[in-house]
N, C-alpha and C positions, 0 to 999 in steps of 0.2 A: 608564377610570375607571369605578366602580360607582357608579350612580345610584340610591339607595334612597329609594323615596318614603315618607314619614311623615306622617301625618295630624295628629299631635298636637305640632308643633312650637309653641314659647312664643309668637311672635307671632300665629300663627294663634289659639291659645288666648286670648289677651288680646282679640283683636278679637272671638271669638266669645261670650266672657262679659260684654261691655257694661262693660269696666273701663276705670278712667283717672281722674285728677284728684284733687282734696281733698275731704275729707269736710265734712258738713254734720252738725250735730245731735250732737256730743258731750256729750249731756245727762246729768249727774250729779245732777240735782235729786230724782229718786227719783218724779217725777210721773208718772202713767200717762196719755197722751194718745191712748191707742188706742180704736178702735171696739169692740174684743172682746179680752178678755184671758185668762190663765190658761191658754194652750194649751200643749202640747208640740210639739216638731219632729216627733215620730212622728205627731202629729194632722194635720200639714201633709204630711208624706210620704204619709200612707195615706189621704188624702181625707177625713177628719173635718171638717177646715177648709177651705173652696174658696179656690181661688187668686183672685188680683187683687181681695182685698179686704183692709181694714186689720186688723192683729192684734197681739197681744202674745205673745211667747214669754219666759216667765220662768224666771231661775235657771239658764240654761244655761252650759255651760263652753266658753271658748274654747280650741280645740284645736290652732290653729296661729298662726305668725307671718303679718303681711301677705304677701300674694303680691308677687311681685318687681313693684316701682313703686307698691306702696302702694294696689292696686286693691281688695282684698277680703281677707276672711279667714274661717275655718271655726269653727262651734261645734255642740255636741252635747249632748242630753239627758244629764244626770248619771248616769243609769243605763247609758249606753252602748247597744250592741247594734244591730241591722239597723234601718234606717230612721231613725236617731237623730241625723244629721248633716244639716247644711244650709249652703250658702255664702252668706255676707252680704255685700253691696256697697252702694255709693251713685253715682249718676251723677257724682258730685263727688270721687269717691275716699275712702280712709280714712286718710289721711296724719295727721288731727288726732285720730283715735281711738288712745287710748294703751292698750285692752286686750291683755294678753298672753296666751299659753298657761297655763291655770289659773284665770284671772281668772273668776268668776262674774259674769253680765251679764244683764239683762233688757232686751229689744229690742222696740221698736215699729217696724213697717213692713208692708209687702205681699209675700207669696209669690207668685212668679210662675213661669211655665215658659219657659225659652229653649232652643229647639231640643232638649227632652228632659231639659234639666237644670232641675231644681227651684232656684230662687235666692229669696234674700229682700232685697228692696230696703228698707234701712233709713231711718227717719225720725230715731230717736234710740236711744241706746245709754247704759244705766245700768250702771255697775259695782257690784256689790251686794256682794260680798266676794271670797273665793277658795274654791277646792275642788280635788277630785283629777281631773285629766285622765282621762276614761274610758279603759278598758284596751282595747288595740287589739283588734278582732275578728281572731281566729286563723282564716284562711281556708285552710290548709294550704298545699300547693303549686297550690292554684286548681283543680285537675283535677276537684273535686266540686262546683264552682260552674257552674251552668247558668244562671244570672241573676244578673247582677252590680249590677243597679239598687238592691236592697235595700241596697247597701253604698256607693251614691254619697253622697260627702261624709262619709263615716265614714272614722274612723282604723282601719286595718288593718294586719295583718302577713301577708304571703305568704312562704313558704319554698321552699328549694331550686329557685331560678330561674337558667336559663342566660340569659345576654343573647345572643341569637340575629342581633342587628343593631343598628348603630348608624347613626342618619342625620346629615345635615350640620349639624343643630341641636344635635348633643349629645345627643341624647335616643335612646332605642332601644325594641326589642321583646322581652319576656321569653316563655320558654318557656310561660307559662300563657296567652298570647294577649293578656294585659295589658301596656301599654306602661309604661316608667319615664320620667318628664318632669321638669322643671326648673321648677316652677310658682313655688318659694319660693327656690331658689337652685341655682346652676349646678355640679352634680355632676360628679365625675370619674368616667365609667365608661368600660370596656374591652369591645370585642366579644369575645365568647369566654368571658368570665368567668362562673364560677358562684358565685351570691351564696346563703350558707345561709340569711340572713333579710334582707327588707327592710319597712320599717315606713314608713306614710305616708297622706295623705288621696287618697281616691279620685277624681280628677275624671272628667267627662264631657264629650266635645266631638267634634263630627263623628261621631258614631255610634260613639265607640270611649272604651274607658276607659283610665286611665293611673294609676298609683300615683306620688305626689310626695313624696319624703321631705322633711322640716322642715329637717333639718340633717344634717351627715355622722354623728351618732350614729345615724340611722334606717337607715343600711348597714352591715352587718357585712362585715368584710373579705372581698374576693373572693378566690375559688381559681381561678388563673390555669391553663390547661393548658401542657404544654411547647410551645415555639415548634416550627413546622414550616418546613423549608427552602423558601424561596420566591425568585422574582424580582421586580424592582421591576415588570413586565409582569404578575406574578401578582397583586401589590398592586393595581394598578389595576383588575383584574377583581373586586375585592371579597372578598378573603380576610377571614374573620372570625376573630379570633384573633391571638396573637402569631406573628412570623414571625421567621426568621433570613435575611437577605439577605448574601450572601458576595461579596466582591471587586465590589461596586459603585463606580463611577468619580464622583469629585466633579466637578461641572461649574461650580460656582460658589463664590465666597468666601462665608464666613457672616456673618450679621447677625443684631441682636438687636431685639425689641420687649419690650413689658411682659410678655408670656406666656414668653419664652425665647429661644433661638436658632434658626436655618433655615438649611437649606443646599439644594442641589440635588445628587441623583445620578442616575446612569441605568446600565442594564446594560452591559457592557463592548462589546457589539456595536452599541449605539445604535439608531436607527431609531423608527418609530413604535411608541408603547405601552411605550417602555423607560425612561421617566422617573419621578422621584418626589420630593417635597419631603420633607425630614426635618425635623422638630419637636424639638427638645431642650427637653423641659419642666423648666424651671428649673436647666439644667446649662450648663457652660462646656465648650465642646469644639473646639479650633482645627482647620480643615482648610484645605487649599489645593487649587485646581484641579489636577486631575490625581492626587490621592491614590486610591488604592483603601482601601476600609472595607467593615468586617463589623459589620452592625448588628443588634440584637434590638430589637423594638418591636411596637405594636400598629397596626394600619391603621384610621385614621378617616376620616370624610368631614367636613370643616369648611367649610361653606357652598359646596359643589359643588366642593371642591378635596381631592383625596387625599392625606394625611399618613401618614407613619411616625412615630408618636410613640414617643420613647426616653426613659425615666424615670431610667435608672441609666447613669452614666459605665463602668461595667464592660461596658455592653452596646453601646459604641461603639469600636471597635478599628480604628486605621489598619494596613493589612497591606502596603503597597507603592505603587508609582506606575503611572500608565498614561496614554496619552494620549486624552483624551476623543473620541469619535467625534461629527461634525457631519454633520447631515443636510441637504444643500441642496435647498431648495425653489424651484422655478420658477414657481409659481402658488399661490394661496392654496386650501387644502383647503374642500370643502363644509362639513367640521366640524371645529372645532380641537381638540375633546376628546380623539381620539387621540393628538395631539401634546402633551397636557399634561404640564408639566414636562421634556420633551425638548429637547435641544440642538440647534437649527436655525440654518440661514442663510436669510433671505429676500432674493431678488435683485430689484433696481429698484424700489426702495422711494420712494413719494413722500408726504410729509407732507401731511394734508388739514385740519390746523388748526394752530395756533399752540401750542408749549410754553411755558406762563405759569406764574406763582405760582396764579392762579386754577384752571389745571388740574393742579396739584401736580406740574408738571414734566413732564408726558405730552402727547403729542399723537396722533392719530388717523393712519391711514394708508390708502393705496390697496389695502392688503391686508385689509382688514376687520379689523384688530388694531391695538391702540395699541403705542407704544414707550414703556416707563416708565424713569424715573431711579432706580430703586432702588438699583441698583450704581454708575451713571456718570451724572453731570449733563451735558446735552447742550442744545445751542440749535437751535431749530427753528420757522419760520414756515410757513404754507401755502405749499406749493410746493417745500419743500425736498427734494432727491433725493438718495438714497444709493443707490450700486452695490450694496451689501449691508448687510444688519444682520445680526448673530449675537447669539443669547442663549437661556437656558431661556423656555419658553412659560408664562406664568404665567395664572391665573383669580383675580380679586379684584373684588367688587363687581359680579357678574354681567357682567363684561368681560373678554376676552381680551387679553393684554399679551405682549410680548417684552421681556426684559430684557438689554439688553447691559451687559457686565461692564466694559468699558474702552473708550477710543479706538479700539483697533483692532479693535472690533467694531462699527464704523459707518464703514464706508468711502465 
């Protein structure tokens, strides 16, 4: 499995930006309670107005919805352009502020610096009318930008971007060096895609910039390259872009959750590095253990688990049958990662905890891996011994698990 480290994950972003809670002071009275008024965002961003003192910024335009979780939103001077945007937030959140993109507002609060990102901590917000959202600044393909700071918190459009990597949080790195992130919604992106244009607000966190589309309308339809022939082992090494995997052997039944369907496959020879989890996005495709399938999809990391995402039923074809190869392990490996999604048998396994409703039907074992009941419900208490446990190796919630598929997998 490829581990792609990425700084701009949403959980880290939310923590870094002092976000959270509900708002105070959705003031629509029109009263100016500021110690100083009549300033613009450009004044703040260019140092005309010092940080850390109360100020009023008048008749600015809301340019974004609330961030995920109602932590804050963005505003710009009506004229737009460089240095015209700022992130506004409250220590108690903004759930009770009903300003929407296009609203004109006057805001009282204090501009601050948070690890290089200029923010505006609000005391009150007055909706004064409506106006045109400033036109996004066209930065081309980004190659001419030597300093992104003037575009921080500004609505921009960037063109001709290749998505060169996607991380486990569903965000990724663009060819301009700017990332694409999910500050407003969880966009569906595919590694290797080319986007003719992307519009969004430029965030700054952990010394890196990311463009954050506000809705799906901010993303033009991506152009995907032709799939390349690959194996499950190739996919685990981190191929970026669509792949075609031929005659993979199904090693589990399929199961569904709120996102779609899943099942495990592996290369015909089995062994270390040969397994892969298939994610069927909003598709219904029945498989049986031992089916051979040819699949076309994109390789993605999902919270540390490598998946092959298939989005078209025509890209999932059953081609025959084969007997899945099971690798017998006689001792726990130093690292389970090479065995992710592979079909294995563990010998002489002892339960080291009880399998209960409180543990969601799983138990820890002497192999430094849990036994999970995703496919098959079992009984176990501390000390229960199995001569052998068979199943695909799974990674979820930072825990390695083995998934027995039936009673015959637990001897």
